[in-house]
C-alpha positions in Angstrom: -0.8 24.1 26.7 0.8 21.2 29.1 3.2 19.1 27.1 2.0 15.4 26.1 3.0 12.8 24.2 0.3 9.1 24.5 0.8 6.4 22.4 -3.3 6.3 21.9 -4.9 4.6 19.7 -3.6 1.3 17.3 -5.6 0.0 14.5 -6.5 -2.9 13.1 -7.1 -3.9 9.5 -10.0 -6.8 9.5 -12.1 -8.7 6.6 -15.2 -8.9 8.7 -16.5 -5.8 11.1 -19.1 -7.6 12.7 -17.0 -10.8 13.4 -14.2 -8.8 15.1 -16.5 -6.5 16.9 -18.2 -9.6 18.2 -15.0 -11.2 18.9 -13.3 -8.4 20.8 -16.1 -7.6 23.1 -16.6 -11.0 23.9 -12.8 -11.8 24.7 -11.5 -8.6 26.2 -15.0 -7.7 27.5 -14.5 -4.1 25.8 -17.7 -2.0 23.8 -17.7 -0.3 21.1 -17.7 3.5 21.8 -18.5 4.5 18.2 -18.7 4.0 14.7 -16.7 7.4 12.9 -18.5 8.0 9.7 -15.8 10.3 8.4 -13.8 7.2 7.7 -16.6 6.5 4.7 -14.8 8.6 1.9 -12.0 6.2 2.5 -13.8 3.9 1.5 -13.8 2.3 5.1 -16.3 1.5 8.1 -14.8 1.2 11.5 -15.8 0.7 15.3 -13.6 1.9 18.7 -13.2 0.3 22.0 -12.1 2.5 24.4 -9.1 -0.6 26.8 -8.5 2.2 29.8 -8.2 5.5 28.5 -6.2 3.8 24.9 -8.1 3.1 22.0 -8.5 0.4 19.7 -9.5 0.8 16.4 -11.1 -2.3 13.4 -11.0 -0.9 10.1 -12.9 -2.7 7.2 -12.6 -1.8 3.5 -15.9 -1.1 1.8 -14.6 -1.0 -1.5 -11.3 -2.0 -3.7 -8.6 -0.2 -3.9 -8.4 1.1 -0.3 -4.8 1.6 1.7 -6.3 -0.7 4.1 -7.4 -3.2 2.0 -3.7 -3.3 0.0 -2.6 -3.5 3.0 -4.5 -6.8 3.3 -4.0 -8.1 0.5 -0.4 -7.3 0.7 0.0 -8.8 4.5 -2.3 -11.9 4.1 -3.6 -10.2 6.9 -1.4 -10.3 9.7 0.2 -6.9 11.1 -1.2 -3.8 12.7 -2.2 -1.1 10.6 -1.7 2.1 12.8 -0.1 3.3 16.1 -1.4 6.8 16.9 0.1 9.0 18.9 -1.6 11.6 20.9 0.0 14.5 21.6 0.0 18.3 21.8 2.3 19.6 18.9 1.1 17.7 16.0 2.8 20.9 13.8 5.9 20.1 15.3 6.1 16.7 14.7 4.8 17.5 11.1 7.8 19.4 10.5 9.8 16.5 12.4 8.7 14.6 10.4 9.7 16.2 6.9 13.3 16.9 8.2 13.8 13.5 8.1 12.5 12.4 5.1 9.2 11.3 6.3 6.2 11.9 3.8 3.4 12.8 5.1 -0.1 10.4 4.0 -2.8 12.0 5.1 -3.7 15.5 7.3 -6.4 15.0 9.1 -8.6 18.4 10.2 -12.1 18.0 11.8 -13.5 20.8 14.5 -11.6 20.5 17.7 -8.6 17.8 15.5 -6.2 18.2 13.7 -3.2 14.6 13.0 -1.0 13.9 10.1 -0.7 10.4 8.9 2.8 9.8 8.1 4.0 7.7 4.9 3.9 3.5 6.0 6.9 3.1 3.5 9.0 5.7 5.3 7.5 4.9 8.6 8.4 0.7 7.9 6.2 -1.6 9.6 2.8 0.3 10.3 1.6 3.5 9.6 2.6 6.6 12.3 -0.2 9.0 13.3 0.4 12.3 15.8 -2.8 14.3 16.5 -4.3 16.6 18.5 -7.6 16.7 20.1 -8.7 20.0 21.7 -9.4 19.3 25.6 -7.4 16.1 25.3 -4.8 17.8 27.9 -5.8 15.2 30.2 -6.9 11.3 29.8 -10.3 11.5 30.5 -10.3 14.6 28.6 -11.6 15.3 24.8 -10.3 12.1 22.1 -11.7 13.1 18.5 -11.5 9.9 17.2 -13.8 8.1 20.2 -16.3 9.9 19.4 -18.3 13.0 21.7 -18.6 10.8 24.4 -16.6 7.9 24.7 -16.0 8.0 28.8 -19.2 6.5 29.9 -17.8 3.3 27.7 -15.2 3.0 29.6 -15.0 -1.4 31.6 -11.7 -1.7 33.2 -13.1 -4.7 35.0 -11.5 -7.5 32.0 -8.9 -5.8 30.3 -7.8 -2.6 32.5 -5.2 -1.7 29.7 -2.9 -1.8 27.1 0.5 -1.5 28.5 2.4 -1.1 24.8 3.5 -3.2 22.0 5.8 -5.0 20.1 7.3 -4.8 16.4 9.2 -7.6 14.4 11.9 -6.8 12.1 15.2 -8.4 10.4 16.7 -6.0 11.4 14.7 -4.6 14.9 17.7 -2.1 16.3 17.4 -0.5 13.1 14.1 -0.4 13.0 14.4 0.9 16.6 16.6 3.6 16.2 14.4 4.6 13.0 11.2 4.6 15.1 12.7 6.8 18.0 14.2 9.6 15.8 10.6 9.6 14.1 8.6 10.1 17.5 11.9 12.0 19.0 12.0 10.1 22.0 14.9 8.3 23.0 15.7 4.6 23.1 16.1 2.1 25.9 19.5 1.4 27.2 19.8 -2.0 25.9 18.7 -0.2 22.4 15.4 -1.9 21.5 12.3 -0.3 23.0 10.5 3.3 23.7 9.0 4.6 27.0 6.0 6.5 25.8 4.5 7.5 29.0 3.0 4.6 30.3 3.7 2.2 27.4 6.5 1.1 26.1 7.1 0.0 22.2 9.6 -2.7 22.1 11.5 -4.2 19.0 12.0 -7.8 18.9 14.3 -10.1 16.0 12.7 -11.9 13.2 14.4 -14.4 10.8 16.0 -13.1 7.9 13.8 -11.9 5.1 10.7 -11.3 6.7 8.7 -8.4 6.3 8.9 -6.0 9.2 5.1 -5.6 11.0 3.1 -4.4 14.7 3.2 -8.1 15.9 1.5 -7.6 19.6 -0.4 -5.8 21.4 0.1 -6.4 25.2 -2.4 -6.0 27.6 -3.3 -6.2 31.5 -6.1 -8.1 32.7 -7.7 -9.0 35.5 -7.9 -12.9 34.9 -5.5 -14.3 32.4 -7.0 -17.7 32.3 -10.4 -16.5 32.2 -9.5 -14.3 28.8 -7.7 -17.2 27.2 -10.6 -19.9 27.9 -13.0 -17.6 26.6 -10.7 -16.8 22.9 -10.5 -20.9 23.0 -14.4 -20.7 23.1 -14.8 -17.6 20.6 -12.4 -20.2 18.1 -9.1 -18.3 18.1 -6.0 -19.7 17.6 -4.6 -19.6 21.6 -0.9 -20.0 23.2 0.6 -20.2 26.3 -0.1 -16.6 27.4 -2.3 -14.7 25.1 -4.1 -15.3 21.4 -4.4 -14.3 17.5 -6.9 -12.3 16.3 -7.9 -9.0 13.6 -4.1 -10.3 13.2 -2.1 -9.6 16.0 -0.9 -11.4 18.9 -2.7 -9.8 22.3 0.1 -10.8 24.6 -1.2 -10.7 28.3 1.0 -9.2 30.4 2.8 -11.5 33.1 
């Protein structure tokens, strides 16, 4: 089997799925490729959007007492919920996490799919998940979380790629080292970034006493000015280089 590890999917939590879908499709120019019925047992509904060959997921709680609902309440809705890695060896990564003292929050098994969600308190900032889809050796192959036929839904004329994420912490260097140990990849020379294939996870300083959060998604887009204009028209908070949506900042890469 070909060895691979990719930062493949980011999961956000929202209170209103219809509004989130409308804003994401309108501003990013992407389309829903799948709504996973398996998340209902966790008290959730969701929507998956391909961004190139990566994915953005939004989940919304449908009942009280869900983990995602508690996340919304405790964070005030700010911050990303999960960073999900597509890999050839989730069993090894499970054992590696346990050896580090990181607990397994959930084991995911479906036909053709196996994965492990790591405990968010042990990960810090956001939950990390390591999955494998049978037939997923290539980026255009099977990817179980996005459904059986996600490929025809890909659009890259507006948003071309999700190039990375930024995670903020009052202890950015310590969090970077912690994630590097869990992900089992080296830190950059300055100790504030992890390269996962073409994606980069960057760790940025936050004021003392701040909560650690997955704060920013970085996008490669065709027309930055037009995207910012659509975000303003949708009523989203807009800055010089990005906009806020579903609790995170979408920053347009320079």
